[in-house]
C-alpha positions as CSV (number, residue, x, y, z in Angstrom):
1,M,2.3,3.9,5.2
2,C,4.3,5.8,7.7
3,G,6.7,4.9,10.5
4,I,5.8,5.9,14.1
5,V,7.9,5.7,17.2
6,G,7.0,6.8,20.8
7,Y,9.2,6.4,23.9
8,V,9.1,7.1,27.6
9,G,11.8,6.0,30.0
10,A,15.1,7.0,31.4
11,K,17.3,7.0,28.2
12,P,17.8,10.0,26.0
13,A,14.6,10.0,24.0
14,L,16.3,11.6,20.9
15,E,18.7,8.7,20.5
16,V,16.0,6.0,21.0
17,V,13.5,7.7,18.6
18,M,16.1,8.3,15.9
19,D,17.3,4.7,16.1
20,G,13.7,3.5,15.8
21,L,13.0,5.8,12.8
22,A,16.1,4.4,11.0
23,R,14.6,0.9,11.3
24,L,11.3,2.1,10.0
25,E,12.4,4.3,7.1
26,Y,11.3,1.7,4.6
27,R,7.7,2.7,5.7
28,G,8.1,6.2,4.3
29,Y,10.9,8.6,3.3
30,D,9.1,11.7,2.1
31,S,9.9,13.5,5.4
32,A,10.9,12.8,9.0
33,G,10.5,14.5,12.3
34,I,10.8,14.2,16.1
35,A,9.2,15.9,19.1
36,I,10.9,15.8,22.5
37,V,9.4,16.8,25.8
38,A,11.9,18.3,28.3
39,D,11.8,20.8,31.1
40,G,8.1,21.4,30.6
41,S,8.4,22.4,26.9
42,L,7.9,20.7,23.6
43,T,10.6,20.8,20.9
44,T,9.8,19.7,17.4
45,V,12.3,19.3,14.5
46,K,11.3,18.0,11.1
47,R,12.6,18.0,7.6
48,A,11.4,17.0,4.1
49,G,13.2,14.2,2.4
50,K,14.9,11.1,3.9
51,L,15.9,10.7,7.5
52,A,19.4,11.9,6.7
53,N,18.0,15.4,6.3
54,L,16.6,15.3,9.8
55,R,19.9,14.0,11.1
56,A,21.7,16.9,9.4
57,A,19.4,19.4,10.9
58,L,19.8,17.9,14.4
59,A,23.6,17.8,14.0
60,A,23.8,21.4,12.7
61,G,21.5,22.8,15.3
62,S,20.6,25.5,12.8
63,A,17.5,27.7,12.9
64,P,14.4,26.1,11.4
65,P,13.1,27.0,7.9
66,P,10.6,29.9,8.0
67,E,7.6,27.7,7.1
68,T,8.1,25.6,10.2
69,A,9.3,28.2,12.6
70,R,6.0,28.2,14.5
71,Q,6.6,24.8,15.9
72,D,10.1,23.7,15.0
73,G,12.8,24.1,17.7
74,A,16.3,23.6,16.5
75,A,18.6,21.1,18.1
76,G,21.6,22.7,19.8
77,H,19.4,25.2,21.6
78,G,18.8,22.8,24.5
79,G,15.3,21.8,23.3
80,T,16.0,18.1,22.8
81,A,18.8,17.7,25.4
82,G,17.9,15.7,28.4
83,G,14.4,14.8,27.3
84,T,13.3,11.2,28.2
85,L,10.0,11.3,26.3
86,G,9.7,11.6,22.6
87,L,7.8,10.9,19.4
88,G,9.2,10.3,15.9
89,H,7.7,9.9,12.4
90,T,8.9,9.0,8.9
91,R,6.3,9.9,6.4
92,W,4.9,8.4,3.2
93,A,2.8,11.4,2.0
94,T,-1.0,11.1,1.5
95,H,-2.6,14.4,2.4
96,G,-0.4,17.3,1.5
97,A,2.9,17.5,-0.5
98,P,6.0,16.1,1.0
99,N,7.6,19.3,2.4
100,D,8.7,20.7,5.7
101,R,5.4,22.1,6.9
102,N,3.5,18.9,6.1
103,A,6.0,16.8,7.9
104,H,5.1,15.2,11.2
105,P,4.9,15.8,14.2
106,H,2.0,18.3,14.1
107,S,1.1,20.7,16.8
108,D,-1.8,22.8,18.2
109,C,-2.1,26.6,18.3
110,S,0.0,26.8,21.5
111,S,2.7,24.3,20.4
112,A,2.0,22.3,23.5
113,V,0.7,19.1,21.8
114,A,2.6,16.9,19.3
115,V,0.8,14.3,17.2
116,V,2.2,11.8,14.7
117,H,-0.2,9.8,12.5
118,N,-0.3,6.9,10.1
119,G,-3.4,6.4,8.0
120,I,-6.2,8.5,6.5
121,I,-8.8,10.5,8.4
122,E,-11.7,10.5,6.0
123,N,-13.8,13.3,7.7
124,F,-10.8,15.7,8.2
125,A,-12.2,18.3,5.8
126,A,-15.4,18.8,7.9
127,L,-13.3,18.7,11.1
128,R,-10.9,21.2,9.8
129,A,-13.7,23.6,8.7
130,G,-15.1,23.5,12.2
131,L,-11.8,24.2,13.8
132,E,-11.2,27.2,11.5
133,E,-14.6,28.5,12.3
134,R,-13.7,28.3,16.0
135,G,-10.5,30.4,15.4
136,H,-7.8,27.7,15.1
137,E,-5.0,28.4,12.6
138,L,-3.8,25.3,10.8
139,G,-0.4,25.5,9.2
140,S,-0.3,22.4,7.0
141,D,-2.3,20.6,4.3
142,T,-2.5,17.3,6.2
143,D,-5.4,15.5,7.8
144,T,-3.2,14.9,10.8
145,E,-3.0,18.4,12.1
146,V,-6.7,18.5,12.9
147,V,-6.1,15.9,15.6
148,A,-3.6,18.2,17.4
149,H,-6.2,21.0,17.5
150,L,-9.0,18.7,18.6
151,L,-6.8,17.5,21.4
152,E,-6.2,21.1,22.3
153,E,-9.9,21.7,22.6
154,E,-10.5,18.6,24.7
155,L,-7.6,18.9,27.1
156,P,-9.0,21.6,29.5
157,D,-11.9,19.6,30.8
158,S,-10.9,16.0,30.0
159,G,-8.6,15.4,32.9
160,G,-5.6,14.5,30.8
161,L,-4.2,13.5,27.4
162,T,-5.6,9.9,27.5
163,E,-9.2,10.9,27.9
164,A,-8.8,13.7,25.4
165,M,-7.5,11.1,22.9
166,R,-10.5,8.9,23.5
167,R,-12.9,11.7,22.9
168,V,-11.2,12.8,19.7
169,C,-11.0,9.2,18.4
170,R,-14.7,8.9,18.7
171,R,-15.1,11.8,16.3
172,L,-12.7,10.4,13.7
173,E,-13.6,8.4,10.6
174,G,-11.2,6.3,8.5
175,A,-8.0,4.3,9.4
176,F,-5.5,5.8,11.7
177,T,-2.7,5.2,14.2
178,L,-2.1,8.3,16.4
179,V,0.6,8.9,19.0
180,A,0.6,12.1,21.0
181,A,2.5,13.9,23.8
182,H,1.7,17.0,25.9
183,A,4.3,19.4,27.3
184,A,2.3,19.7,30.5
185,D,2.5,16.0,31.2
186,P,6.1,14.9,30.5
187,G,5.6,11.4,31.8
188,V,2.9,10.2,29.4
189,V,2.8,9.1,25.8
190,V,-0.7,8.2,24.4
191,G,-1.4,6.1,21.3
192,A,-4.6,5.0,19.5
193,R,-5.4,2.7,16.6
194,R,-8.1,1.9,14.2
195,N,-7.4,-0.2,11.1
196,S,-3.7,0.7,11.2
197,P,-0.8,-1.0,13.0
198,L,0.4,0.0,16.5
199,V,2.4,-2.2,18.8
200,V,3.7,-1.6,22.4
201,G,7.2,-2.6,23.5
202,R,7.5,-3.3,27.2
203,G,10.9,-2.7,28.8
204,A,12.4,-2.3,32.3
205,G,11.5,1.2,33.4
206,E,10.7,2.2,29.8
207,N,8.0,1.6,27.3
208,F,7.7,2.0,23.5
209,L,5.1,2.5,20.8
210,A,5.7,1.9,17.2
211,S,4.2,0.9,13.8
212,D,6.5,-2.2,13.8
213,V,8.4,-4.0,16.5
214,A,11.5,-3.3,14.4
215,A,11.6,0.1,16.0
216,F,12.3,-1.1,19.5
217,I,13.7,-4.6,19.0
218,A,17.2,-3.4,20.1
219,H,15.7,-2.6,23.5
220,T,13.1,-5.2,24.2
221,R,11.4,-8.3,22.6
222,D,8.4,-8.2,24.9
223,A,5.4,-6.7,23.0
224,I,1.7,-6.1,23.2
225,E,-0.4,-6.2,20.1
226,L,-3.2,-3.6,20.4
227,G,-6.7,-4.4,19.3
228,Q,-9.1,-2.4,17.2
229,D,-10.4,0.9,18.5
230,Q,-8.0,1.0,21.5
231,V,-6.1,3.8,23.3
232,V,-2.9,3.0,25.2
233,E,-1.3,5.2,27.8
234,L,2.4,4.7,28.4
235,R,4.4,5.6,31.5
236,R,7.9,4.5,32.4
237,D,6.5,1.7,34.6
238,A,3.0,1.2,33.3
239,V,1.0,0.4,30.2
240,T,-2.8,1.0,30.4
241,V,-5.1,0.0,27.5
242,T,-8.7,1.1,27.1
243,G,-11.3,1.2,24.4
244,F,-12.4,4.4,22.7
245,D,-15.4,4.2,25.0
246,G,-13.2,4.2,28.1
247,G,-13.8,0.6,29.0
248,P,-10.9,-1.9,29.7
249,G,-9.2,-3.1,26.5
250,A,-8.1,-6.7,25.8
251,V,-4.5,-7.0,24.8
252,K,-2.4,-9.8,23.2
253,E,1.1,-10.1,24.7
254,Y,3.9,-11.9,22.9
255,H,7.6,-12.4,22.7
256,V,9.5,-11.6,19.5
257,D,11.6,-14.6,18.5
258,W,13.8,-12.9,16.0
259,D,16.7,-10.5,16.6
260,V,17.6,-7.0,15.6
261,S,19.4,-8.1,12.5
262,A,16.1,-9.1,10.9
263,A,14.2,-6.0,12.2
264,E,14.2,-4.0,9.0
265,K,12.2,-6.8,7.3
266,G,9.8,-7.3,10.2
267,G,11.0,-10.9,10.8
268,Y,10.7,-11.9,7.2
269,D,13.7,-13.2,5.2
270,Y,13.0,-10.8,2.4
271,F,11.1,-7.6,1.9
272,M,9.2,-9.3,-0.8
273,L,7.8,-11.9,1.6
274,K,6.7,-9.1,3.9
275,E,5.1,-7.2,1.0
276,I,3.2,-10.3,-0.1
277,A,1.9,-10.7,3.4
278,E,0.8,-7.1,3.5
279,Q,-1.4,-7.4,0.5
280,P,-4.8,-7.8,2.4
281,K,-4.2,-4.6,4.2
282,A,-2.9,-2.8,1.0
283,V,-6.0,-3.8,-0.9
284,A,-8.1,-2.6,2.0
285,D,-6.3,0.7,2.2
286,T,-6.8,1.3,-1.5
287,L,-10.5,0.9,-1.0
288,L,-10.7,3.1,2.0
289,G,-12.8,6.2,1.8
290,R,-14.1,5.6,-1.7
291,I,-17.9,5.6,-0.8
292,G,-19.5,9.0,-0.2
293,V,-22.2,9.8,2.3
294,D,-24.8,9.3,-0.5
295,G,-23.6,5.8,-1.1
296,R,-22.1,6.7,-4.4
297,L,-18.5,5.8,-5.4
298,T,-16.4,8.9,-4.9
299,L,-12.8,9.4,-6.1
300,D,-11.7,12.6,-4.4
301,E,-8.3,12.7,-6.1
302,M,-9.7,12.3,-9.6
303,R,-9.7,16.1,-10.5
304,L,-11.4,15.3,-13.8
305,S,-15.1,16.4,-13.8
306,D,-17.9,14.1,-14.6
307,D,-18.6,16.0,-17.8
308,E,-15.0,15.5,-18.9
309,L,-15.3,11.8,-18.2
310,R,-18.6,11.5,-20.0
311,D,-17.0,13.2,-23.0
312,A,-14.4,10.4,-23.3
313,D,-15.1,8.2,-26.3
314,R,-12.0,6.0,-26.0
315,I,-9.5,5.0,-23.4
316,I,-5.8,4.2,-23.9
317,I,-3.8,2.7,-21.0
318,V,0.0,3.2,-21.0
319,A,2.2,1.3,-18.6
320,C,5.3,-0.9,-18.4
321,G,6.1,-4.3,-16.9
322,T,3.8,-5.4,-14.1
323,A,1.7,-2.2,-14.4
324,H,1.1,-3.1,-18.1
325,H,-0.4,-6.4,-16.9
326,A,-2.7,-4.4,-14.6
327,G,-3.7,-2.3,-17.6
328,M,-4.6,-5.4,-19.6
329,I,-7.0,-6.5,-16.8
330,A,-8.4,-3.0,-16.7
331,K,-9.4,-3.3,-20.4
332,Y,-11.8,-6.1,-19.5
333,A,-13.3,-4.2,-16.6
334,I,-13.7,-0.9,-18.4
335,E,-15.2,-2.4,-21.5
336,H,-17.6,-4.6,-19.5
337,W,-18.7,-2.1,-16.9
338,A,-18.3,1.3,-18.6
339,Q,-19.0,0.2,-22.2
340,L,-16.0,2.2,-23.5
341,P,-13.5,1.0,-26.1
342,C,-10.1,0.5,-24.4
343,E,-6.6,-0.1,-25.7
344,V,-3.6,-1.1,-23.7
345,E,-0.2,0.1,-24.9
346,L,3.4,-0.5,-23.8
347,A,4.5,3.0,-22.7
348,S,7.9,2.5,-24.2
349,E,6.4,2.1,-27.7
350,F,3.5,4.5,-27.5
351,R,5.1,7.7,-28.7
352,Y,7.0,6.0,-31.5
353,R,4.0,5.4,-33.6
354,D,1.3,7.7,-34.9
355,A,-1.3,7.2,-32.2
356,I,-4.5,9.1,-33.0
357,L,-5.5,11.1,-30.0
358,T,-8.2,13.7,-29.5
359,R,-9.6,15.8,-26.7
360,S,-12.1,13.0,-26.1
361,T,-9.4,10.4,-25.6
362,L,-8.7,9.5,-21.9
363,V,-5.2,8.2,-21.4
364,I,-4.6,6.3,-18.1
365,A,-0.9,6.1,-17.1
366,I,-0.1,3.4,-14.5
367,S,3.1,3.5,-12.5
368,Q,4.0,2.4,-9.0
369,S,6.8,4.9,-8.5
370,G,5.3,7.8,-10.5
371,E,8.8,8.2,-12.0
372,T,8.8,5.6,-14.7
373,M,10.4,7.5,-17.6
374,D,8.8,5.5,-20.5
375,T,5.4,6.1,-18.9
376,L,6.1,9.8,-18.1
377,M,7.2,10.4,-21.7
378,A,4.1,8.6,-23.0
379,L,1.7,10.8,-21.0
380,R,3.6,13.9,-22.1
381,H,3.1,12.8,-25.7
382,A,-0.6,12.3,-25.0
383,R,-0.9,15.8,-23.4
384,E,0.8,17.3,-26.5
385,Q,-2.0,15.8,-28.5
386,R,-4.6,17.4,-26.2
387,A,-5.8,14.1,-24.6
388,R,-6.8,14.1,-21.0
389,V,-4.5,12.0,-18.8
390,L,-5.4,10.2,-15.5
391,G,-2.6,8.7,-13.4
392,I,-2.6,5.6,-11.2
393,C,0.3,5.9,-8.8
394,N,1.6,4.8,-5.4
395,V,3.9,7.7,-4.6
396,N,2.4,11.0,-3.6
397,G,4.0,14.0,-5.2
398,S,5.9,12.1,-7.9
399,S,6.2,13.3,-11.5
400,I,3.4,11.3,-13.1
401,P,0.6,12.4,-10.8
402,R,1.9,16.0,-10.9
403,E,1.6,16.1,-14.7
404,C,-1.7,14.3,-15.0
405,D,-5.1,16.0,-15.1
406,G,-6.2,13.6,-12.3
407,V,-4.8,10.9,-10.2
408,L,-5.9,7.9,-8.2
409,Y,-3.4,6.9,-5.5
410,T,-3.2,3.3,-4.6
411,H,-2.0,3.7,-0.9
412,A,0.0,0.5,-1.0
413,G,2.7,2.0,1.1
414,P,6.4,1.8,0.2
415,E,7.4,-1.3,-1.7
416,V,11.1,-2.1,-1.1
417,A,11.5,-5.3,-3.1
418,V,12.2,-4.7,-6.8
419,A,9.6,-7.2,-8.0
420,S,6.2,-5.7,-7.5
421,T,3.6,-7.6,-5.5
422,K,1.3,-5.4,-3.3
423,A,1.6,-2.5,-5.8
424,F,0.2,-4.8,-8.5
425,L,-2.8,-5.9,-6.5
426,T,-3.6,-2.3,-5.5
427,Q,-3.2,-1.2,-9.1
428,L,-5.9,-3.8,-9.9
429,V,-8.2,-2.3,-7.3
430,A,-7.6,1.2,-8.6
431,V,-8.5,0.2,-12.2
432,Y,-11.6,-1.6,-10.9
433,L,-12.6,1.6,-9.1
434,I,-12.0,3.7,-12.2
435,A,-14.0,1.3,-14.4
436,L,-16.9,1.4,-11.9
437,Y,-16.7,5.1,-11.5
438,L,-16.9,5.6,-15.3
439,A,-19.9,3.3,-15.3
440,Q,-21.5,5.4,-12.6
441,V,-20.8,8.7,-14.4
442,R,-21.8,7.4,-17.8
443,G,-24.9,5.6,-16.6
444,T,-24.0,2.2,-18.0
445,K,-24.6,0.7,-14.6
446,W,-27.3,1.6,-12.1
447,G,-26.1,3.0,-8.8
448,D,-27.1,-0.1,-6.8
449,E,-25.2,-2.2,-9.3
450,V,-22.0,-0.1,-8.7
451,S,-22.6,-0.2,-4.9
452,A,-23.0,-4.0,-5.0
453,M,-19.8,-4.5,-6.9
454,V,-17.9,-2.1,-4.5
455,Q,-19.2,-4.2,-1.6
456,V,-17.8,-7.3,-3.3
457,L,-14.5,-5.5,-3.7
458,S,-14.5,-4.7,0.0
459,G,-14.5,-8.4,0.7
460,M,-11.4,-9.1,-1.4
461,P,-8.9,-8.4,1.4
462,A,-10.3,-11.4,3.3
463,K,-10.1,-13.5,0.1
464,V,-6.5,-12.5,-0.4
465,A,-5.8,-13.4,3.2
466,E,-7.4,-16.7,2.7
467,V,-5.0,-17.5,-0.1
468,L,-2.0,-16.5,2.0
469,E,-3.1,-18.8,4.7
470,S,-2.7,-21.8,2.4
471,T,0.6,-21.3,0.5
472,E,2.6,-24.2,1.8
473,P,1.7,-26.5,-1.1
474,V,2.8,-23.7,-3.5
475,R,6.1,-23.4,-1.7
476,A,6.7,-27.1,-1.8
477,L,5.9,-27.2,-5.5
478,A,8.4,-24.4,-6.1
479,R,11.1,-26.1,-4.3
480,S,10.5,-29.3,-6.4
481,L,10.9,-27.3,-9.6
482,A,14.1,-25.5,-8.6
483,G,16.1,-27.5,-11.2
484,E,13.8,-26.9,-14.1
485,R,15.0,-24.7,-17.0
486,C,11.6,-23.5,-18.2
487,V,8.0,-22.9,-17.0
488,L,5.1,-22.0,-19.2
489,F,1.9,-20.1,-18.1
490,L,-1.5,-20.2,-19.7
491,G,-4.7,-18.2,-19.2
492,R,-7.8,-17.0,-20.8
493,H,-9.7,-13.7,-20.4
494,V,-8.3,-11.9,-17.3
495,G,-6.3,-15.1,-16.6
496,Y,-4.1,-14.3,-19.6
497,P,-2.5,-11.2,-18.0
498,V,-2.2,-13.2,-14.8
499,A,-0.2,-15.8,-16.7
500,L,2.0,-13.0,-18.1
501,E,2.6,-11.7,-14.6
502,G,3.4,-15.1,-13.3
503,A,6.0,-15.6,-16.0
504,L,7.5,-12.1,-15.5
505,K,7.9,-12.8,-11.7
506,L,9.8,-16.0,-12.5
507,K,12.1,-14.3,-15.0
508,E,12.8,-11.4,-12.6
509,L,13.5,-13.5,-9.5
510,A,14.6,-17.0,-10.6
511,Y,16.4,-16.0,-13.9
512,M,14.5,-18.8,-15.7
513,H,13.0,-18.9,-19.1
514,A,9.3,-18.4,-18.5
515,E,6.5,-17.4,-21.0
516,G,2.9,-16.6,-20.6
517,F,0.4,-17.3,-23.4
518,A,-3.2,-16.8,-24.1
519,A,-4.5,-20.4,-23.9
520,G,-6.5,-20.0,-27.2
521,E,-3.2,-19.4,-29.0
522,L,-1.7,-22.6,-27.9
523,K,-2.5,-24.5,-31.1
524,H,-1.1,-21.6,-33.1
525,G,2.5,-22.3,-32.3
526,P,3.3,-22.5,-28.6
527,I,2.1,-26.1,-28.3
528,A,5.3,-27.1,-30.1
529,L,7.2,-26.2,-26.9
530,I,5.4,-28.9,-24.9
531,E,7.6,-31.9,-24.0
532,E,7.7,-34.6,-21.4
533,G,7.7,-33.2,-17.9
534,L,7.6,-29.5,-18.9
535,P,5.8,-27.6,-16.1
536,V,2.8,-25.6,-17.3
537,V,0.8,-23.4,-15.0
538,V,-2.8,-22.9,-16.1
539,V,-5.1,-20.3,-14.6
540,V,-8.6,-21.6,-14.9
541,P,-11.5,-19.1,-15.1
542,P,-14.4,-19.4,-12.6
543,R,-17.1,-21.9,-13.6
544,A,-19.6,-19.1,-14.0
545,R,-17.9,-18.3,-17.3
546,G,-18.9,-21.6,-18.8
547,V,-17.5,-21.3,-22.3
548,L,-14.1,-19.9,-21.1
549,H,-13.9,-22.6,-18.4
550,D,-14.7,-25.5,-20.7
551,K,-12.2,-24.3,-23.3
552,I,-9.3,-24.1,-20.9
553,V,-10.1,-27.5,-19.5
554,S,-9.7,-28.7,-23.1
555,N,-6.3,-26.9,-23.3
556,I,-5.2,-28.7,-20.1
557,Q,-6.1,-32.0,-21.7
558,E,-4.2,-31.1,-24.9
559,I,-0.9,-30.3,-23.1
560,R,-1.2,-33.2,-20.6
561,A,-1.6,-35.6,-23.5
562,R,1.7,-34.4,-24.8
563,G,3.6,-35.0,-21.5
564,A,3.3,-31.6,-19.7
565,R,3.3,-31.5,-16.0
566,T,0.1,-29.6,-15.3
567,I,-0.1,-27.1,-12.4
568,V,-3.7,-25.9,-12.3
569,I,-5.0,-22.9,-10.4
570,A,-8.8,-23.2,-10.0
571,E,-11.5,-22.0,-7.7
572,V,-12.7,-24.0,-4.7
573,G,-15.3,-26.5,-5.7
574,D,-14.3,-26.9,-9.3
575,E,-14.0,-30.6,-9.6
576,S,-13.9,-30.8,-13.4
577,V,-10.2,-30.0,-13.5
578,V,-9.2,-32.7,-10.9
579,P,-8.6,-35.5,-13.4
580,Y,-6.2,-33.4,-15.5
581,A,-4.2,-31.6,-12.8
582,D,-0.9,-33.1,-11.7
583,T,-0.9,-30.4,-9.1
584,L,-4.0,-28.5,-8.1
585,L,-3.8,-25.2,-6.3
586,R,-7.1,-23.8,-5.0
587,V,-8.2,-20.1,-4.7
588,P,-11.4,-18.7,-3.3
589,A,-14.4,-18.4,-5.7
590,V,-14.8,-14.8,-6.7
591,P,-16.4,-13.0,-9.7
592,T,-14.5,-13.5,-13.0
593,L,-13.2,-9.9,-13.3
594,L,-11.9,-10.0,-9.8
595,Q,-10.2,-13.3,-10.0
596,P,-6.7,-11.8,-10.7
597,L,-6.7,-10.5,-7.1
598,V,-6.6,-14.1,-5.8
599,A,-5.0,-16.0,-8.7
600,T,-1.9,-13.8,-8.8
601,V,-0.9,-14.4,-5.2
602,P,0.1,-18.1,-5.5
603,L,2.3,-17.1,-8.5
604,Q,4.1,-14.5,-6.4
605,V,4.8,-17.0,-3.7
606,F,5.8,-19.6,-6.3
607,A,8.4,-17.2,-7.9
608,C,9.8,-16.0,-4.6
609,E,10.2,-19.6,-3.2
610,L,11.7,-21.0,-6.4
611,A,14.2,-18.1,-6.6
612,T,15.1,-18.7,-3.0
613,A,15.6,-22.4,-3.6
614,R,18.0,-21.4,-6.4
615,G,20.0,-19.2,-4.1
616,H,19.0,-15.8,-5.4
617,D,18.4,-12.5,-3.6
618,V,14.7,-11.9,-4.3
619,D,14.7,-8.3,-3.1
620,Q,17.4,-7.1,-5.4
621,P,17.4,-9.2,-8.6
622,R,20.3,-8.8,-10.9
623,N,20.2,-6.0,-13.5
624,L,17.0,-4.6,-12.2
625,A,16.0,-1.4,-10.3
626,K,12.8,-0.5,-8.5
627,S,12.1,2.5,-10.6
628,V,13.2,2.8,-14.2
629,T,14.0,6.5,-14.6
630,V,15.6,6.3,-18.0
631,E,14.2,5.3,-21.4
């Protein structure tokens, strides 16, 4: 996820763009950059790191670093002064390390075109190879830069930047938001979108483009939501929307009913609420580009060869907290699909026992930030024992992926709230992909079986969205329980880690005693905790798993007979649980292994709403940090 700002009007573009970037920095802080068109020339300034580094460069007006000298004009030389058209970008790195030369905006060979981008261009490698064959010199490792050079090729006979953008977009595959400017046309900013957010802000004698209305809310509340596969041309006094094919584009105009003070959270009260709402897109982004031209599952970031993966005779997953729960679910998927024995270890305990590792052991380290110290030390211990290590991470260029033999990025985008939501769901998608990839490589599933399951996975964003559309009963339930001192969670099979995750969220946010149990263990001690009125959340497996389902229905009867208040999460159409549920929460029917993707969401909403009802700050819970960088 990256933050994009475009502006054309009468105000100093530099001030408008920098203000917009400040409101979008939550979308990415690996690097930041601006491009200003003034006096018939294009000036670009960009720096790795947070927005503060770009501000310092602009304030100092110093010469650009050598690696960006080709297209980086320093402030203070008159390049940004007086310009009333500009672009800005704050980056969350995907293609290419987070450094100065990979920062946006990117330019063409003549430094006349500037492009900023959010998303992934899947066919960039082939496009780049073609450009290089035709004599273009590309100066970055990004997929974005190919767009600038393609625009350069199209501009001479296209009649202008807008038509050139349409032509280029028809050649691109993947998900992208693109915003571009051309030195020869200082009155036009052009944007395009496919599967990635882009919104227009309409002002008086000025117009805006951004990833989020937060970027321009200080200037206007009148917005246009662009549709799929559309190109928009901005001038000071006009907004023109067309499809990639050049035909007229339908638009949705609306008025933003919240003010600038809420802009950083996109109108949500908390970042956590925003991140819960972003989960359908986050899951879709994690799945993006995983199918090759031959129809086979492809994990380009893996870096481990098929032979190395076939050589693995055992898998050990190391992780902490929420990521550990994702690892527990991975165990079920890996053993079922890939037929490989799998163990799940708390990373904080892993290197303090005599774990037996060999070159044929594959260790999978899961971390949202890529900087979790316990997990980092666990993978280093594994490497010392000659085991191969695969990372699952959300932050490009962080320590864990750098030290692994291979990595699978989750592409969830920055997660600001301390309690993990969308990072967890994307970790689940990542472990499902790895399990299926191992099955494909090892031949434990036929190719058509793997493809069929990937197709089912591709439908999960819609299922998650379906859950999010019906959360009001969950919220009402949470508010009714705000005075409780304890909540228990029960689950079987993959529902057990879901129960643990539900309990963890309640601990983190509401500061309540909450415990998750494997339902089969109920009679081995925990049932002694059941008392009159005690809320117990039960995750019911799909009916397709008949034995599991019937056993947990019996568990519900056992605790209800002892006075528990039963809160049952069950799939749509499961009527067998109705007589035993004091509160019934429905989720879409999905395959058993994938049920955590939908069953977890109500528990996230439940914890967030209950904590809010108790008066807590759900984004910054006490005593917790987003990334634990000490042991």
